[in-house]
C-alpha positions as CSV (number, residue, x, y, z in Angstrom):
1,X,24.9,46.5,-10.4
2,X,21.2,47.0,-10.0
3,X,20.7,46.4,-13.7
4,X,22.8,43.2,-13.6
5,X,20.8,41.8,-10.6
6,X,17.4,42.5,-12.4
7,X,18.7,40.9,-15.5
8,X,19.9,37.8,-13.6
9,X,16.6,37.6,-11.7
10,X,14.7,37.7,-15.0
11,X,16.8,35.0,-16.5
12,X,16.4,32.8,-13.4
13,X,12.6,33.4,-13.4
14,X,12.3,32.7,-17.1
15,X,14.3,29.5,-16.7
16,X,12.1,28.3,-13.9
17,X,8.9,29.1,-15.8
18,X,10.4,27.3,-18.9
19,X,11.4,24.2,-16.9
20,X,8.1,24.0,-15.2
21,X,6.1,24.6,-18.4
22,X,8.1,22.0,-20.3
23,X,7.6,19.5,-17.5
24,X,3.9,20.1,-17.7
25,X,3.9,19.7,-21.4
26,X,5.8,16.3,-21.1
27,X,3.1,15.1,-18.7
28,X,0.5,15.7,-21.4
29,X,2.3,13.2,-23.6
30,X,1.2,10.4,-21.3
31,X,2.6,7.8,-18.8
32,X,5.4,6.3,-20.9
33,X,3.4,3.0,-21.2
34,X,5.3,-0.2,-20.9
35,X,4.4,-3.9,-21.0
36,X,7.1,-5.3,-18.8
37,X,8.7,-8.8,-19.3
38,X,8.0,-11.4,-16.8
39,X,11.1,-11.1,-14.7
40,X,12.2,-12.8,-11.5
41,X,12.6,-9.7,-9.2
42,X,14.7,-11.7,-6.7
43,X,17.5,-11.2,-9.3
44,X,16.9,-7.4,-9.4
45,X,15.7,-6.2,-6.0
46,X,18.0,-6.6,-2.9
47,X,16.8,-8.9,-0.1
48,X,13.7,-10.1,-2.0
49,X,13.9,-13.9,-1.9
50,X,10.6,-14.7,-3.5
51,X,9.2,-16.3,-6.6
52,X,7.7,-13.7,-8.9
53,X,4.3,-14.5,-10.3
54,X,2.2,-12.7,-13.0
55,X,-1.5,-12.6,-13.7
56,X,-3.3,-10.7,-16.5
57,X,-5.9,-8.2,-15.2
58,X,-7.8,-5.8,-17.5
59,X,-5.3,-6.6,-20.3
60,X,-2.1,-5.9,-18.3
61,X,0.2,-8.0,-16.3
62,X,0.2,-7.6,-12.5
63,X,3.3,-8.9,-10.6
64,X,2.9,-10.6,-7.1
65,X,4.4,-12.9,-4.6
66,X,2.5,-15.8,-3.2
67,X,4.2,-17.5,-0.2
68,X,3.1,-20.1,2.4
69,X,0.4,-22.8,2.6
70,X,-1.9,-22.4,-0.5
71,X,-4.6,-23.9,1.7
72,X,-4.0,-21.6,4.7
73,X,-5.8,-18.5,5.6
74,X,-5.4,-15.8,3.0
75,X,-3.5,-12.5,3.7
76,X,-3.4,-9.9,0.9
77,X,-0.8,-7.0,1.3
78,X,-1.6,-3.7,-0.5
79,X,0.9,-1.0,-0.8
80,X,0.7,2.8,-1.6
81,X,2.9,5.4,-3.2
82,X,5.7,5.1,-4.4
83,X,6.3,1.5,-3.1
84,X,5.5,-2.0,-4.2
85,X,5.4,-5.4,-2.8
86,X,9.1,-4.8,-1.8
87,X,7.7,-2.8,1.2
88,X,6.4,-6.1,2.7
89,X,9.5,-8.2,2.1
90,X,10.4,-8.6,5.7
91,X,6.8,-9.3,6.9
92,X,5.4,-11.7,4.3
93,X,7.8,-14.6,5.3
94,X,6.8,-14.4,9.0
95,X,3.1,-14.5,8.2
96,X,3.6,-17.3,5.7
97,X,5.6,-19.3,8.2
98,X,2.5,-19.2,10.6
99,X,0.7,-21.5,8.1
100,X,-0.9,-18.8,6.2
101,X,-1.0,-17.8,2.4
102,X,0.6,-14.4,2.2
103,X,0.2,-12.5,-1.1
104,X,1.7,-9.1,-1.9
105,X,0.9,-7.5,-5.2
106,X,2.4,-4.6,-7.1
107,X,-0.3,-2.0,-8.0
108,X,-0.6,-1.3,-11.7
109,X,2.1,1.1,-12.8
110,X,4.3,0.3,-9.7
111,X,6.9,-2.3,-8.9
112,X,7.2,-5.0,-11.7
113,X,3.6,-4.6,-12.8
114,X,2.9,-3.3,-16.3
115,X,2.5,0.5,-16.9
116,X,-0.5,0.8,-19.2
117,X,-1.7,4.0,-20.8
118,X,-4.3,4.9,-18.2
119,X,-4.9,7.9,-15.8
120,X,-3.9,6.0,-12.6
121,X,-6.8,7.4,-10.7
122,X,-8.2,5.9,-7.6
123,X,-11.1,4.3,-9.4
124,X,-8.8,2.7,-12.0
125,X,-6.4,1.4,-9.3
126,X,-9.5,-0.1,-7.5
127,X,-10.7,-1.9,-10.6
128,X,-7.3,-3.5,-11.0
129,X,-7.2,-4.6,-7.3
130,X,-10.7,-6.1,-7.7
131,X,-9.7,-7.8,-10.9
132,X,-6.6,-9.2,-9.2
133,X,-8.6,-10.7,-6.4
134,X,-11.1,-12.2,-8.8
135,X,-8.3,-13.5,-11.1
136,X,-6.7,-15.4,-8.1
137,X,-10.1,-16.4,-6.8
138,X,-9.2,-15.3,-3.3
139,X,-11.9,-15.7,-0.7
140,X,-12.2,-15.0,3.1
141,X,-9.3,-12.5,2.8
142,X,-7.6,-10.7,5.6
143,X,-6.3,-7.4,4.2
144,X,-3.0,-5.8,5.4
145,X,-2.9,-2.3,4.0
146,X,-0.9,0.9,4.1
147,X,-1.0,4.4,2.6
148,X,-3.1,4.4,-0.7
149,X,-3.2,0.6,-0.4
150,X,-5.4,1.3,2.7
151,X,-8.0,3.3,0.8
152,X,-8.1,0.6,-1.9
153,X,-8.4,-2.1,0.7
154,X,-11.2,-0.2,2.6
155,X,-13.0,0.4,-0.7
156,X,-12.8,-3.3,-1.6
157,X,-13.8,-4.4,1.9
158,X,-17.0,-2.1,1.8
159,X,-17.9,-3.3,-1.6
160,X,-17.3,-7.0,-0.9
161,X,-18.1,-7.4,2.7
162,X,-18.8,-11.1,2.4
163,X,-15.2,-11.7,1.1
164,X,-13.2,-9.9,3.7
165,X,-12.5,-11.6,7.0
166,X,-10.4,-9.0,8.8
167,X,-8.4,-5.8,8.1
168,X,-5.0,-4.8,9.4
169,X,-4.0,-1.2,8.6
170,X,-1.3,1.3,9.3
171,X,-0.6,4.9,8.3
172,X,-3.9,4.8,6.6
173,X,-6.3,6.9,4.5
174,X,-9.5,6.3,6.4
175,X,-11.2,9.8,6.4
176,X,-11.5,12.8,4.1
177,X,-9.2,15.4,5.4
178,X,-8.8,19.1,5.0
179,X,-5.7,20.8,3.8
180,X,-5.9,23.0,6.9
181,X,-5.5,19.9,9.1
182,X,-1.8,19.7,7.8
183,X,1.2,21.2,9.4
184,X,2.9,24.0,7.4
185,X,5.6,21.8,5.8
186,X,3.4,19.0,4.4
187,X,0.7,21.6,3.4
188,X,3.2,23.5,1.3
189,X,4.6,20.3,0.0
190,X,1.2,18.9,-1.2
191,X,0.2,22.3,-2.6
192,X,3.3,22.2,-4.7
193,X,2.7,18.6,-5.8
194,X,-1.0,19.5,-6.8
195,X,0.1,22.6,-8.8
196,X,0.2,22.0,-12.6
197,X,3.9,22.2,-13.8
198,X,5.4,22.4,-10.3
199,X,4.3,18.9,-9.4
200,X,5.6,17.5,-12.7
201,X,8.9,19.2,-12.1
202,X,9.3,17.9,-8.6
203,X,7.9,14.4,-8.9
204,X,8.5,13.4,-12.5
205,X,11.6,15.4,-13.2
206,X,13.3,14.8,-9.9
207,X,11.6,11.5,-8.9
208,X,10.8,13.3,-5.7
209,X,8.6,10.7,-4.0
210,X,11.4,8.1,-4.3
211,X,14.4,10.3,-3.7
212,X,13.0,12.7,-1.0
213,X,9.6,11.7,0.5
214,X,10.4,8.0,0.9
215,X,13.8,8.3,2.8
216,X,12.6,11.2,4.8
217,X,9.6,9.1,6.0
218,X,11.8,6.3,7.5
219,X,13.5,6.6,10.9
220,X,16.6,4.5,9.8
221,X,18.7,5.2,6.8
222,X,17.8,3.0,3.8
223,X,20.8,1.4,2.2
224,X,21.7,2.2,-1.4
225,X,20.6,-1.3,-2.5
226,X,17.2,-0.7,-0.9
227,X,16.9,2.7,-2.5
228,X,17.8,1.2,-5.8
229,X,15.0,-1.4,-5.5
230,X,12.5,1.4,-4.9
231,X,14.1,3.5,-7.8
232,X,14.0,0.6,-10.3
233,X,10.3,0.9,-11.4
234,X,10.7,4.6,-12.2
235,X,13.7,5.1,-14.6
236,X,12.3,7.9,-16.7
237,X,10.1,11.1,-16.6
238,X,7.0,9.4,-18.0
239,X,7.4,6.3,-15.8
240,X,6.9,8.5,-12.8
241,X,3.4,9.7,-13.7
242,X,1.7,7.2,-11.4
243,X,3.6,8.6,-8.4
244,X,2.3,12.2,-9.4
245,X,-1.3,11.2,-9.7
246,X,-1.6,9.8,-6.2
247,X,-1.0,13.1,-4.4
248,X,-3.5,14.8,-6.7
249,X,-6.1,12.2,-5.9
250,X,-6.2,12.9,-2.1
251,X,-9.6,14.5,-1.7
252,X,-8.6,17.4,0.5
253,X,-11.7,19.3,1.4
254,X,-13.7,17.1,-1.0
255,X,-11.7,17.7,-4.1
256,X,-11.4,15.8,-6.5
257,X,-15.1,15.3,-6.1
258,X,-15.2,11.9,-7.8
259,X,-12.6,10.5,-5.4
260,X,-14.4,12.0,-2.4
261,X,-17.7,10.4,-3.6
262,X,-16.0,7.1,-4.0
263,X,-14.4,7.2,-0.5
264,X,-17.4,8.5,1.5
265,X,-19.2,5.2,1.7
266,X,-16.3,3.3,3.2
267,X,-15.4,6.3,5.4
268,X,-18.9,6.1,6.9
269,X,-18.9,2.3,7.1
270,X,-15.6,1.6,8.8
271,X,-16.4,3.0,12.4
272,X,-19.5,0.8,12.7
273,X,-18.4,-2.2,10.7
274,X,-18.3,-5.5,12.6
275,X,-15.3,-6.8,10.6
276,X,-12.4,-7.4,13.1
277,X,-9.8,-4.6,12.6
278,X,-6.3,-4.0,13.9
279,X,-4.7,-0.7,13.6
280,X,-1.0,-0.1,14.2
281,X,0.2,3.3,15.1
282,X,3.7,4.8,15.7
283,X,5.4,7.9,17.0
284,X,5.6,10.5,15.5
285,X,3.6,9.0,12.6
286,X,2.7,11.0,9.5
287,X,-1.0,10.3,8.5
288,X,-2.2,9.1,11.9
289,X,-1.3,10.6,15.3
290,X,-1.3,8.8,18.6
291,X,-4.3,10.6,19.7
292,X,-6.4,9.8,16.6
293,X,-5.3,6.1,16.8
294,X,-6.3,5.9,20.4
295,X,-9.7,7.5,19.6
296,X,-10.2,5.0,16.8
297,X,-9.5,2.1,19.1
298,X,-12.0,3.4,21.6
299,X,-14.8,4.5,19.2
300,X,-14.7,2.1,16.2
301,X,-16.5,-1.3,16.5
302,X,-14.4,-4.3,16.9
303,X,-11.2,-2.4,16.4
304,X,-7.9,-2.7,18.4
305,X,-5.4,0.1,18.1
306,X,-1.9,-1.2,18.9
307,X,1.3,1.0,19.4
308,X,4.4,-0.5,18.0
309,X,7.1,2.0,18.4
310,X,9.0,4.7,16.5
311,X,7.9,5.3,13.0
312,X,7.0,8.1,10.5
313,X,5.2,6.8,7.4
314,X,6.9,3.9,5.7
315,X,6.8,2.1,9.0
316,X,7.5,-1.4,7.5
317,X,11.0,-0.3,7.0
318,X,11.6,0.4,10.7
319,X,9.2,-2.1,12.4
320,X,8.9,-5.2,10.3
321,X,9.5,-7.9,13.1
322,X,6.9,-6.1,15.4
323,X,4.3,-5.7,12.6
324,X,4.7,-9.3,11.5
325,X,4.4,-10.8,15.0
326,X,1.4,-8.6,15.9
327,X,-0.5,-9.6,12.7
328,X,0.1,-13.4,13.4
329,X,-0.8,-13.1,17.1
330,X,-4.0,-11.0,16.4
331,X,-5.1,-13.3,13.7
332,X,-4.7,-16.4,15.9
333,X,-6.7,-14.7,18.7
334,X,-9.5,-13.5,16.3
335,X,-9.7,-16.7,14.3
336,X,-8.6,-19.6,16.4
337,X,-8.2,-22.9,14.6
338,X,-11.0,-25.2,15.5
339,X,-9.9,-28.1,17.8
340,X,-10.5,-31.3,16.1
341,X,-12.9,-33.8,17.8
342,X,-11.0,-36.6,19.4
343,X,-11.2,-39.8,17.5
344,X,-12.4,-42.7,19.6
345,X,-11.5,-46.0,18.2
346,X,-14.0,-48.7,18.8
347,X,-12.6,-51.7,20.7
348,X,-13.2,-55.2,19.2
349,X,-15.6,-57.5,21.2
350,X,-13.6,-60.0,23.3
351,X,-13.4,-63.4,21.6
352,X,-14.4,-66.2,23.9
353,X,-12.2,-69.2,24.0
354,X,-13.6,-72.3,22.4
355,X,-13.3,-75.4,24.5
356,X,-12.2,-78.5,22.6
């Protein structure tokens, strides 16, 4: 019996090593590059009643929605991992209805955007976001940002301070954290994601960010149709490479060094920046605790921290009405529409009667 147990243990161990090793090998083959057709995603994603638009950036097509008044104040919504503009589907219409222009873009390699043969690093994503803003000639932008979209937005705001009017952020990456700051479960999870072979097996083999991390980070239960919309961009092993790279780009304790070096300028700039900022926080939250959010609200210049209720990480799925209403209300307070000067019509001089 002891011999049989040892034999079975060795078989299982060798199988695990083989699967992990093969997963790592497949990753070396690249990101399964795809130039996607220009599809109308309203026909594919549930509850997504928007016109799909496409623009060429750095030789690849980026998908976006563009709702509301094209002459209104501009809001740009940026998402993180493993989501897309689909995350903002219940918020964009409310902001657009306020008289604004509401734009939500799919990061390169995500959503309906192309999946070119690149590394999907922070620097590369930042270049595509900057190129997108330039291509649409967006000016005086209010950024609405979440997860890695927040880091991309903060980076853009720091580098283009004359083009950003305001920043709304939630569950954000706004500091360089230490792995020791994490609770045991997320610490073990991120350690696994960042381990060669193991991360490939979990995220690319099992589509772990979509199938596990996403639903476990929402309070309510996502419907099967909603899950299918999030699954759709990642049908194969190679298509999921962008979702693996993101957890390996988090500069825990300053590593990777190039990402930490890119982030430090905006991390230092944010607390003293005069740009109007609105931070949403939730309980229990994932990246941002109540205590940290309240401290940011007290200590950061021109920053309001607003509690909106229960939420973990993908808070748009639990709090869309509250988020949308708070964005519209805050923007109206911060940037009131100028009251037009009253028009005084000149009265004609009275005409004297002519005596005959």
